[in-house]
C-alpha positions in Angstrom: -7.9 -25.5 -19.0 -9.7 -22.1 -19.2 -11.3 -20.5 -22.1 -9.0 -17.5 -23.3 -10.7 -14.1 -22.9 -9.2 -12.7 -26.1 -6.4 -13.5 -28.6 -3.8 -11.5 -26.8 -4.6 -12.3 -23.2 -3.7 -15.8 -23.0 -5.8 -17.8 -20.5 -7.6 -16.3 -17.8 -6.6 -17.4 -14.4 -8.6 -15.2 -12.0 -7.3 -13.6 -9.1 -7.0 -15.0 -5.7 -9.6 -14.3 -3.1 -9.1 -11.3 -1.0 -9.9 -13.2 2.3 -10.1 -16.8 3.0 -13.2 -18.8 3.0 -15.8 -17.3 5.4 -13.8 -14.3 6.0 -15.4 -10.8 5.3 -13.9 -7.4 4.5 -15.4 -5.2 7.3 -14.3 -2.4 9.4 -13.6 -4.7 12.4 -11.0 -6.6 10.5 -8.1 -4.4 11.1 -5.3 -7.0 10.4 -6.8 -7.3 6.8 -7.4 -3.5 6.4 -3.6 -2.7 7.4 -2.6 -4.7 4.2 -4.3 -2.2 2.2 -3.3 1.0 3.9 0.2 2.6 3.3 2.6 3.8 5.9 1.4 7.3 5.4 -2.2 6.4 5.9 -3.5 6.4 2.2 -5.5 3.6 0.6 -3.3 1.5 -1.8 -4.5 1.4 -5.4 -6.0 -1.9 -6.6 -2.9 -2.4 -8.9 -0.8 -2.4 -6.0 -3.2 -4.8 -4.0 -3.9 -7.1 -7.0 -7.7 -6.8 -6.3 -10.6 -6.5 -8.5 -12.6 -3.4 -8.8 -15.5 -4.8 -6.7 -13.0 -5.9 -4.0 -11.3 -2.5 -4.1 -14.6 -0.9 -3.4 -15.3 -2.9 -0.4 -11.9 -2.4 1.0 -12.3 1.4 0.4 -15.6 1.6 2.1 -14.4 -0.7 5.1 -11.2 1.5 5.5 -13.3 4.7 5.4 -15.8 3.2 8.0 -12.9 2.1 10.2 -11.4 5.7 10.3 -14.6 7.3 11.1 -15.2 4.8 14.1 -11.5 5.4 15.0 -10.2 1.7 15.3 -8.1 2.5 12.3 -6.3 5.9 12.5 -5.3 7.9 9.4 -1.5 7.0 9.9 -0.8 3.4 10.0 1.4 3.3 13.2 2.7 0.0 13.7 4.6 -0.5 16.9 
C-alpha cells in the first residue's frame, strides 16, 4: 500500500503515464496531440486531460510547435 500524502487525501495512486513506454510527446506525434486539442482548436486544460503540470507543459509546447510547423492546424479538422 502507498503512504498517504495527507490526512484528507487518502492514498496517493499517481496518474497514468501520458504516453506508453518508449513514447514521447513531440510535435510529430499528431495522433497523441489531437487528444489534447478541442474541436475548436484550443488546448484543453490539465483538469480535462488528467495530466500533471509537467506533462501539460510538454503537451502545450508540442502543440504550439506543431502549429507553427503546420502539421497541426489551429482547428482540429477530423474528416
